[in-house]
N, C-alpha and C positions, 0 to 999 in steps of 0.2 A: 504494500500500500504506500503510494507516494502522493504528494499534493501539498497544500498549504501547511506550513509547519504548525504543530500543536505545541503551545508553550505551557510548561508545568513548573510551578514554583513550590519548592519544599521549604517550609519555615521551621528551623530548628536543626542544629547540627550535632545532636546527640546520636547515640547508636540507632535509635528509631529513624531519625531523619536521614542519616547516612545509608541505612538499609533501604529506605524508600527510594532515595536518589539512585542508588546502585541498581535496584531492581528495575527502575524506569529505564536506565541505560541498557540493561539486559533485554528488556522487552522491546526496546527500540530496534535492537539487532534481530531478535527472534521474529518480530512481526513486520520488520521493514517499515517502521513508522517514521514519519518526518517530525521527530520529537525533539524539542529543545528543553533542557532541564537546567534550572537554577536553584541552588541551595543557599538560603539566607541564614546566617548565624549571627546573633546579636553580639556575641563575645569575640575574643581574639583568637580562639582555637576551636576546633571541632572535637567531638568525643564526649561532651557532657561530663558526667561523673567519672568516666574512664580516663585515667591518666597514669602512666608509668614513668617513674623518675629514677635515674641512676645517681647514687651519691656514695662516694668512698667505697665503691665495690659492692654496695648493697642495691638490690632492686626493690623499689618501693612502689606500692599501689596506693594512689590517693583515694580511690573509690573501691569498687568491687575488685576481687582478685581472682575470680574463677566463674565458671558457669556449669550448669547441670546438663548432662547428656541425655537424660530420659525425655526431655523436650527436644525434638529433633532439629529444630530450625537453626540453632546456632552451629551445630556440627555440619549440617547440610550446606550452610553458607560457606563454612571453612573449606569444605571439599570443592565447592564450585570455584573458589578464588585461589585454590592452591595452597591453603594453609594447614590442611589436615596433618601433614607430616611434622608440623611444628607444635602440635598439641602435646601437652605434658600432663600425665596423670598424677594424682597424689601419691606420695611415697607409700609403699606397702607396709612399712613398719609404723607403729604407734597410731594406727587408724582408729582413733577413738576420741571422744570428747570428755572433758572434765566439767565438774559443776561445783560451784561454791555452796557449801553447806556448813552453817555455823562457823564461818570464818576460815574454813579449810577446804582444800580441793579434794574432790573424790571422783573417781571414774563414774561416768554414767553407765549403768549396768549394760553389759554386752547384749545386743539385741533390742534395746529400748530405742525405738525409732520415732522421733518427733513427739508423738502423742501417747504411745502405748508400748508395752513390752511384747516381744515375740518369744522370749525364753524366760522360764520361771526361776530356774536355779540361780542365775546371776541376780535376779531381782530379790530372791529370798535372802541372799547373803550380803546384799548392799546395805550400807549404813545410812543411805540417803532417805529411807522411808521407815516409818515406825511399823510395828507388826500390824497395828490397826490399818495403816495405809496400805500395806501389802495385801491384807485380806480383802480390803475394799476393792483393790484392783482385780483380784482374782474373782470377785463376785460378778465382774462385768460379763463373764461367760454365761451367767444365768439370768441376767436382767432382760426383760422383754424389750424388743425394739420399739421405737416410737412409730406409730402407725403412719403418720404423714411424713413426707420427706422435705419439709420446709426448711428454709435456712435458719441458722441460729449462730450465736457468737461462739468462738472457740472456747471461751471460758465456760459457757453454759454446757456445751457438748462434753468437754472433758470431765467437768465436775459431775455431770449427770451419769456418764458411763463409767468413769474410773475413780471418781472421788476428788476431794479437795487437795489432798497431798500430791496426787499425780499432776494436778494442774499447777499448784504453786511451786513445787520443787523441781519439776521437769518440763512440762509442756510450755508453761509461760516463758521461761528463759530461752528455751530452744526456738520457739516461734518468734519471740521478740527480737532475737538475734538476727532473724531473717528479714522480718517485715518492719522492724522498729515501730511496732504498733502496740496498742493496748488490747490484749486478747479479750477483755470484757466487751469490746465493741467490734472486734475483727470478725468479718463474715467468713464462716467456714466454707460455705458454698462458693464464694468468690476466690478463696485461696487454696483450700485443700478439700475439694469436693469428694475425693475418693473415700474419705472417712465416713461421710454421710451415706455414701453408696454402700460401703461395707456394712454399716448397720442395717440398711434397708434390705440388702441381698442375703446377708449371712446371719443377721440377728445379733452379732457380736463382732466388735472391732478386733479383739484379740484372736478369735477363731478365724476371721478373714485373713489376718496377717499371717497366722500359722500356715494356712493353706497357700498363700502367696509364696511364703518362704520355701515350703516343700516343693511347689511347682517350679520355682526358680532353681532350686538345688538339682532337681531331676533334669531340668533343661541343660544346666551346666554339665552335668554328668554325661548326658547324651552327646553334647557338642565336643567335649574334650576327652571323654573316657576316664576322667578323674573320679576318685572315690568321693562320695558326698561328704562335705565338710560342714560341721556345725560352727556356729559363731558368725562373726562378721563385724560390721561397723556398729558403733553406738552413737546416739545423738542424731547426726545427719548421716546420709548415705554417702560417705566420703568417696567410695570407690566409683561413684557416678559423676564426680566433678573433674573438670579439666581446666587448664589455663594454657598459656603459650610460653615457650622457652624464654622469651624476652619480655614477658608481661602482656597484659591485655591491650596495651597501646598498639600491639602488633596488628590487631584486627582493625582498629581505627585507621591506622596508617595505610593498610592494604586497601580498604574500601575507598579512602580518599584518593589514593594513587590511581585507582581504576576509573575514577570520574574524569570526563574530558576536561582539558585545561579551561579555566574560567568558570567552571560550574559552581565552585564554592566561593562565596563572597562573605568575608568576615567583617565584623563590626557593622552589621547591617540589621539593626533592630527594626521590627515592624510595629507600626502604631495602629494601623487600621486595615481591615479587609472588607471590601464591599463590592457588590456587583457593579461593573462598569455600566454607564448609561448607554442607551441605544445609540445616541449620537457619537459617543466616544468609540464604541466598538464597531461602528460602521456596518451593522447588519444584525440579523436575528440570533447569531450564535452566542450562547451564554459565555460571558467572560468576566473575569474578576480583576479588580484593581487593588494592588497592594501598596499602601502608603508607608514609607519608611520614616525613621526618626529625623533624617536630614531633609524631609519634605519632598524628596523625589518619589517617584512611583513606578511600578511595573504592572503591566497588564498580562494576564495569563488566562488560558482556557481551563486550566485546572490548578487547584491549590491543595497541598497536603500540609496540614498544621501539625507539626510534631513537637510543639512547645508544651510546657506544663500547662495544665488546664486554667490556672489562675491568670496566666498570660494570654492563653488562647481566648478566654472569656472577654478580656479587654479588647483584643483585636476584632472580635466578631460581634461586639455589642451592637454596632450600628447595622449590621447585616441581618441579625436575628437575635432579638433580645431574649427570647425564650431559650434558645440554645446556649447563649452566653450565661444565663442564670443557672442552667443545669451544670454547666462546666464549672462555674464559680463555687458550686456547692461541694465539690470534691476538695477535701482538706488534705494538707500535706504536713509531714513532720520533718524537722531538721536534725541532722546528725553530724557527728565529728569522727573522723578517723585520725588516730595518733600513731604514727610509726616511731618505734623506739628501738635503738640498736645497743647491744651489749657485747662485751667480751665473754666468751664461753666460760672463762674462769670466774666471772662475777656471779654466775648462777649458783644458788645454794640448793636447788632441787632440780632433778632432771626434768626436761620438757618431754614428758612421757605421754604425749597426746598431741592433737592438732590444735588445742586451745581450750578455753573454758568459757562457760556462760554463767551469768549471775542472776539468780532469781531476784525479783524486785523486793521480796520480803527480807533480803539480806541488807537492804538500805545502803548500798555502795554506789560509788560514782560511775562505775563502768557497766555497760550492758554485756560486754563480752571481750575476749582477747583471743586473737589467733596467733599461733606460733608459726609464722610464715616460713622460717628457715627449716622447720621440721616438716611442714605440710608439703612444700614443693622444693625441688632441687634448684640451686642457683640463685637463691634469694639473699644469701649472705656469704662473705668470704669464709674460708676455712678458719675455724677457731672463733667464730663470732655467731651471734644469734640476732634475729630480727623478729620483733613482735609487733602486732597491729592491734591497738585498743580502740574500742568503740564506745561512744557516749552520746547522750541526748535521746532523741526519739520521742515517741508520743507519751511514754510513761514518765520520762524525766526531762521535759522540755527546758526547764530552768538551767540544767547543766550545760546545754548548748550555749547559753548566754554568758557563761563564765569567760573571762579573758584568758589569753594564752598562758600567762604565768600561773593562774589558778588551776587550769587544766593540767599543765605540766606537773605541778605539785601533787595534784590528785592522782595522776598516773604513777608517780614515784611512790606515793604512799601505798597504793594498791599493789604495786609490784613487790614492795617490801613485805606487806602483810601476807600476801597470797603465795609469792614465789621466793620470799626470803632474800631478795636482791637489795643489798645495802648500797652498792656502788651507784654513782650517777651514770645515766646512759651516755654513750658516746655522742649521740645526738637525738633530738626529738623533732619530728616534723608533724605539724598539725594541719589538717585539711578539713575545712568546713564545707558542708553541703546544705545550704539554706533551702527549706521548703522543697526537698528533693524526693521524699518518699511519700507517694500518695497513699492515703488511708482507705481501706476497703471495709467500711462498716456493714453491718447487717442491712440489707436493702441496696447494696452497691450494684448488683446485677440489674435490678429494676431501673436504677438511675442510668446505667450504661445503655439499657434498651431505649430509654427515653431520648438519650443523646443521639443514638444511632438513627432513631426514627426521625428526629429533627434534621439531622444531617442529610437524610434521604430526600428532604424537600429541596435540596440545593444541588442540582447536577454540577459536577466539576469540583465539589468540595469533599475532602476526606480528612479524617483525624488519625493520628498515630501517637504511640507513646506508652509509658508504663502506668498510666492512670486508668486503664480500661480493663485489661484482661490478663494481667500478670506483670510483676515488677522485675523479673530476671532478664538477663541478656537475651536468651532465646525467645522469651516473650516479646521483647522489644523488637528483635529482628523480624519476628512473625508479624507483629503489628505494622511495621513499616512496609514490609513486602506485600502484605494483604491490602494495605491502603493503595499502594502503587498499582497492583493488579486490578483492583476494583475501579480505580480512576481511569486507567487506560481502557478498560472495557466500556466505561461510560462514554469516554471521548470518541472511541471508535464507532460506537452505536450512533452517536450524534452526527458524526461527519459522514457516515456511510462507507461503502467499500471503495 
């Protein structure tokens, strides 16, 4: 198909926007479209929260440091752009998480995955739970399933099925470490729907997870001929996470390099998006006008808004006040990532896990801490250790407001209390992410459906990002690519063969 060029503008240069722009270029080649793509980024760099920094031989991640492979879109993109060979799996040793309990670190029982146990003996011997709490978890096998399959908060679900201790001492810190959210409001249907489905289909979450584990073990045995092995990860499913040998910036750089020269325009903040007038567009074809902060404008046949919803709402207020209002209702949490480096000799306890999470009932300054140099190879020079601490989030928003000196002192205090580190770190790097994590409260999916219905009234408009159907990198890739594909289909239908 050739003809008059179709102009598409992508607003936002995070991983969602980059994925959308890259998919548009792919589709241009696949469908032989006369497509012109422009990506506008308000800041001075693309990648959003993803940023890899080299310092004194350490590899620091300012934002996320890996992504999950069970959601296929991230790995599929890596294969298409030639990065699959650079993916790095977590180290096979110490594949477990620790948890703070009464001021000390304890291993999360082997087989305890996010919300529930899959093995009882490690649970029985764990000091994390009282006998009353352990018996309450075991009772989950005999509780009747809820008859309806309606959404509910994570706190409600875990407490109802497994008891208060399972929620406060395990589920809350594990989930808050991923979503930086308050589980009392977090929608289970929008974040981990498989647990609701487990209850509906099997009558018991524990029974369903046992069956999943046995089926997976048999599948591994058939594939490899290995004997069935008990055990596995604890906390998160670490064997299913990957990163790149040189950090996640690898993906950002590769996507940027594959875009035609001149596609990316930095320091181009958008003020307003509105339909162009009949006179301006010179015909009946629907077109959009994007007004920038410097008062210049671009016209486009299609627009993909891959900016946070609070910014998207301001941009679209003049075009559709109802859509803007729905977007503005999505709340965000702010978080801080603090990279700290030490000499190995300064550690007073072994880093015998991939990190630890902190229940909110412990009343500490950190949400979690990842032992980066244990988790992935190449993160610290020989004889040194790199740790990544996390603070803020929806449960402790006030800690995000602390200045750098207070945050640094809090990290040093926690490292001393929990890891016995008396020495000052070699360096501390603080990275703030204001209003970066969208919150998915109960009812989130209904709000997203309302947003999608409203967007459907505007041919040539699409949304992408982590605010709608998942916060992880694969979710963002999928969101951007889906927006690109849908927009191209709309434009092709409008222009004809």
